[in-house]
N, C-alpha and C positions, 0 to 999 in steps of 0.2 A: 588581393584580387582587384583588378581595374574594372570600374563601371563604364559601360559604353552608352553614353547618352550625351546629347548636345547641351541642352539647357534644362535643368530640373523643372522650371516653371512651364516648359512646353512639352513635357513628357507625355501627358495624356493626349494632347492634340496630335502629336507625332505618332503615337502608338495606334490611335484610331485610324489616322490617315494611312498608316502602313498596312493595317488589317484590310482596309478597302482596296488598296493598291495590289495586295497579294491575292485577294479573292474577290474580284469584282462580280463574279457569278453568284456569290452568296450575299455579299454586303453592299449596301448603298449608304452614302453619307449625305443626307439632306441638309444637315447643319453641322458645323465644326465639332460639336460635342454630342452628336447623335449618330447611332448606327442603326440601320433598318435592314430588313430582308430585301434583297434586290428585286425579288419577284413580287413584292407587295404582300398585303395581308392574305392569310389562308382561311378560307371559309370554314367555320366550325372550330377554329382554334382560338385560344385565348392568348392575347399579347402579354408580354412580361416587360415591365419597366424596372430598371435597377439603377442605382447610382449612389454616390456618397458626396458629402460635403463636410469639410472640417477646416479648422483654422489651426495654425501652428502657434 
């Protein structure tokens, strides 16, 4: 099976950029490694932050 990606080091940045490009009504990208709700915070709702960091 062939993997379709440009540069493995740029995978996360390109994936997040693609999500925002495909659904700008849902997502905003205030920072290259940050995705936020396009409409901003929702009153009475709790925000969730998730992520990962590892070394090879």
